[in-house]
C-alpha positions in Angstrom: -33.6 83.0 -94.7 -32.5 86.1 -97.1 -34.0 89.4 -96.4 -36.6 90.5 -98.9 -38.4 93.2 -97.1 -35.6 95.4 -95.5 -37.2 98.8 -96.8 -40.7 97.5 -96.4 -42.4 98.4 -93.0 -45.6 96.8 -91.3 -46.9 100.2 -91.1 -46.6 100.9 -94.9 -48.7 97.9 -95.4 -51.1 98.8 -92.6 -51.4 102.2 -94.4 -52.3 100.6 -97.8 -55.1 98.5 -96.3 -56.2 101.5 -94.5 -56.4 103.6 -97.8 -58.2 100.6 -99.5 -60.8 100.2 -96.9 -61.4 104.0 -96.5 -60.8 104.9 -100.4 -59.5 108.2 -99.3 -56.0 109.4 -98.2 -57.7 111.9 -95.6 -59.8 109.4 -94.1 -56.9 106.7 -93.8 -54.7 109.6 -92.4 -57.3 110.4 -89.8 -57.8 107.0 -88.4 -54.0 106.5 -88.5 -53.2 109.8 -86.8 -51.1 110.9 -89.8 -51.3 113.8 -92.3 -52.8 112.9 -95.6 -49.4 114.1 -97.1 -47.6 111.4 -95.2 -50.0 108.5 -96.3 -49.9 109.6 -99.7 -46.0 109.6 -99.5 -46.0 106.0 -98.1 -48.5 104.9 -100.8 -46.1 106.4 -103.4 -43.0 104.8 -102.1 -44.8 101.5 -102.5 -45.7 102.0 -106.1 -42.2 102.9 -106.6 -40.7 99.9 -105.1 -43.4 97.4 -107.0 -43.0 99.5 -110.2 -46.9 99.4 -110.5 -49.6 101.4 -109.7 -51.8 100.4 -106.6 -54.7 103.0 -106.8 -56.4 105.0 -109.3 -56.7 108.6 -108.0 -59.5 111.2 -108.6 -60.4 114.5 -107.1 -62.6 112.6 -104.8 -61.4 109.4 -103.7 -58.9 106.6 -104.6 -59.6 103.0 -105.5 -57.3 100.1 -106.0 -56.2 99.0 -109.4 -56.7 95.2 -110.2 -53.3 94.3 -109.2 -53.7 96.6 -106.1 -56.6 94.7 -104.9 -54.9 91.5 -105.3 -52.1 92.6 -103.4 -54.2 94.2 -100.7 -56.1 91.0 -100.2 -53.1 89.3 -99.6 -51.5 92.0 -97.3 -54.7 92.0 -95.3 -54.8 88.4 -94.5 -51.0 88.5 -93.4 -51.8 91.2 -91.2 -54.4 89.5 -89.5 -52.0 86.5 -89.3 -49.2 88.5 -87.4 -52.0 90.1 -84.9 -53.1 86.3 -84.3 -49.7 85.1 -83.8 -48.9 87.9 -81.5 -52.1 87.0 -79.4 -50.9 83.4 -79.2 -47.5 84.4 -78.0 -48.8 86.6 -75.3 -51.2 83.8 -74.2 -54.4 86.0 -75.2 -55.5 83.2 -77.6 -57.0 81.4 -74.7 -59.8 84.0 -74.8 -61.0 84.9 -78.5 -61.5 88.7 -78.5 -62.6 91.1 -81.1 -65.3 91.9 -83.7 -67.0 89.1 -86.0 -69.2 90.3 -89.0 -71.9 87.9 -89.6 -74.5 88.2 -92.6 -77.8 86.5 -91.9 -81.2 85.9 -94.4 -83.9 87.4 -92.3 -85.7 84.2 -92.1 -82.9 81.9 -90.8 -81.3 85.0 -88.6 -84.6 85.4 -86.6 -85.7 81.9 -86.2 -82.4 79.9 -86.2 -79.3 82.1 -85.2 -80.5 85.0 -83.2 -82.0 82.9 -80.3 -78.4 81.1 -80.0 -76.3 84.5 -79.8 -77.1 85.1 -76.0 -75.5 81.7 -75.4 -72.4 82.3 -77.6 -71.9 85.5 -75.9 -72.2 83.8 -72.4 -69.4 81.3 -73.5 -67.2 83.9 -75.3 -67.6 87.5 -73.9 -64.8 88.6 -75.5 -66.1 88.2 -79.1 -68.3 91.2 -80.5 -70.9 90.7 -83.1 -72.0 92.7 -86.0 -75.3 91.1 -87.2 -76.7 92.2 -90.4 -80.1 90.6 -91.7 -80.7 90.8 -95.2 -81.5 88.6 -97.9 -78.9 90.0 -100.3 -75.6 88.5 -101.1 -72.7 90.4 -99.6 -69.3 90.7 -100.8 -67.0 89.4 -98.2 -63.9 91.6 -99.3 -65.6 94.9 -100.1 -67.9 94.7 -97.1 -65.5 93.2 -94.5 -67.7 90.2 -93.6 -66.3 87.2 -91.8 -69.4 84.8 -92.2 -72.6 84.6 -93.7 -75.5 81.9 -93.8 -77.2 81.9 -97.0 -80.3 80.1 -98.4 -80.1 78.1 -101.9 -77.1 76.2 -103.1 -74.0 78.3 -102.7 -72.1 79.4 -105.8 -68.8 77.9 -106.5 -67.0 81.2 -105.7 -64.0 79.8 -103.6 -65.7 80.2 -100.4 -66.1 77.2 -97.8 -69.8 76.0 -97.4 -70.8 73.9 -94.7 -74.2 72.8 -94.9 -76.8 73.4 -92.0 -80.0 71.9 -92.9 -82.6 71.2 -95.9 -85.3 73.6 -94.5 -88.8 72.1 -95.2 -91.5 74.1 -96.9 -95.3 74.0 -96.4 -98.4 76.0 -97.1 -100.3 77.9 -94.2 -103.3 80.0 -93.9 -105.2 81.5 -90.6 -108.5 79.7 -89.6 -110.2 83.2 -90.6 -109.2 83.3 -93.9 -110.2 79.6 -94.7 -113.6 79.9 -93.2 -114.1 83.1 -95.4 -112.4 81.6 -98.7 -112.7 77.7 -98.2 -109.9 75.2 -97.7 -108.4 74.0 -101.0 -108.5 70.3 -101.3 -106.4 70.1 -104.4 -103.7 72.0 -106.3 -105.9 73.6 -109.1 -107.9 75.1 -106.2 -105.0 77.0 -105.3 -105.8 79.2 -108.6 -108.7 80.7 -107.0 -106.9 81.6 -103.6 -105.0 84.6 -102.6 -101.3 83.3 -102.6 -98.8 85.5 -100.9 -95.4 86.0 -102.6 -91.9 87.0 -101.8 -90.0 88.8 -104.6 -86.0 88.3 -104.6 -84.1 91.7 -103.7 -81.6 90.9 -106.5 -84.0 90.7 -109.5 -87.2 91.5 -108.3 -88.7 88.3 -109.7 -91.3 86.5 -107.7 -90.0 83.2 -106.0 -92.1 80.3 -107.1 -93.4 77.8 -104.9 -91.7 74.3 -104.6 -94.4 71.5 -104.3 -93.9 67.9 -103.9 -95.9 66.1 -107.0 -95.8 62.5 -107.4 -92.7 62.1 -105.7 -90.8 64.8 -107.1 -90.4 68.5 -106.4 -91.9 71.1 -109.0 -92.1 74.8 -109.2 -95.5 76.6 -109.4 -95.9 80.4 -109.7 -99.7 80.8 -108.4 -101.7 83.8 -108.7 -101.7 86.4 -105.9 -101.9 90.3 -105.8 -99.6 90.7 -102.9 -95.8 90.4 -103.2 -93.2 91.2 -100.3 -89.8 92.7 -101.7 -87.2 91.8 -99.8 -88.7 90.4 -96.5 -89.3 86.7 -96.7 -91.2 87.1 -93.1 -93.8 89.4 -94.7 -96.1 86.6 -96.3 -96.2 84.9 -93.1 -97.3 87.9 -90.9 -99.8 88.7 -93.9 -101.1 84.8 -93.7 -101.5 85.2 -89.7 -103.6 88.2 -90.2 -106.0 86.5 -92.7 -104.6 88.0 -96.1 -104.2 84.7 -97.9 -102.0 81.6 -98.0 -98.1 81.7 -97.8 -95.6 78.9 -98.5 -93.0 79.0 -96.0 -90.2 77.3 -94.1 -91.5 74.8 -91.2 -89.4 76.1 -88.7 -90.9 79.8 -89.0 -94.4 78.8 -88.2 -93.9 75.7 -85.7 -95.5 77.7 -82.8 -98.4 79.0 -84.9 -99.3 75.5 -85.9 -99.1 74.2 -82.4 -101.3 77.2 -81.1 -103.9 77.1 -83.9 -102.8 80.5 -85.1 -102.1 79.1 -88.7 -103.5 75.7 -90.5 -101.4 73.9 -92.8 -103.0 73.7 -96.4 -102.6 70.8 -98.7 -100.0 68.8 -96.6 -99.7 66.0 -98.9 -97.9 68.4 -101.1 -95.3 69.5 -98.6 -92.1 68.5 -98.2 -89.9 70.3 -100.6 -87.1 72.1 -99.1 -84.4 74.6 -99.6 -80.7 74.3 -98.3 -79.1 76.8 -96.0 -75.1 76.8 -95.6 -72.6 78.8 -93.6 -70.0 80.4 -96.0 -66.4 81.8 -95.0 -63.5 82.7 -97.1 -61.1 79.9 -97.5 -58.2 80.7 -95.6 -54.8 78.9 -94.1 -55.2 81.0 -90.8 -58.4 82.2 -89.4 -58.5 84.7 -86.4 -59.8 82.4 -83.6 -62.9 84.6 -82.5 -64.2 83.7 -86.2 -63.5 79.9 -85.8 -65.2 79.7 -82.4 -68.4 81.3 -84.0 -68.2 79.0 -87.0 -67.9 76.0 -84.7 -70.6 77.2 -82.2 -73.1 77.6 -85.0 -72.1 74.1 -86.9 -72.7 72.4 -83.7 -76.1 73.5 -82.7 -77.3 74.1 -86.1 -76.0 71.4 -88.7 -77.8 68.3 -89.3 -75.9 65.5 -87.9 
């Protein structure tokens, strides 16, 4: 094999990645224990070698050019592979270790994933977890996430998508609300009730309810004066306290239905569903700490 990188050190590539992530020569230098001038000189040497500009510099920050971002992503993956190869050689790979960042929607996070985390940590005590619960779509590269769970059909974005389940939807209300306002016996009667809604954080638009009608699924936007922005658990909390009727996932209200705290409304029109999938970037090599978490979640959550 010929030598293609005789004047290109791994330290230079690490500094490039640090600078890209910190968006600052000064911040990257602080992390690396160097001077900002040393970091700047290293980046300049790389740009001279490639004959291409990697960063756009301003007085306040630096940011990657399009070509620089493509090179950074490849370098980051290569460095991860080298670290994992060294761990395997040293025998450390038998015990996965390090940080995994996981983004979860609030509903699926609270009711499906978080109850499993104690068991995962007991099995893999060397793996640290940073869990973000939010209903927005994250940027894996820019925000440094390893895995995400998302509802609805995932976009064709080059990500690996592993289906977990189709979560059934139903309508619920508290016994107190139904005593005060009456129990709707048909879909037209919902028009006279307080329907509790959820608004998408990305657009601010109210999410229509999905109802089963004549064997098919139909969307309906029903009247209601209350909408919870970005928190899909909010309408359920409101329903528990008699504020109206909410459509939600069955897994979120199973205990409420069992105790009578909530009552299912119009069960003949329940049964529509939305999918939840586990997403992660496609890569030839994946750190074992990430792989064991993916396998753990799929084993316990994916419908067989």
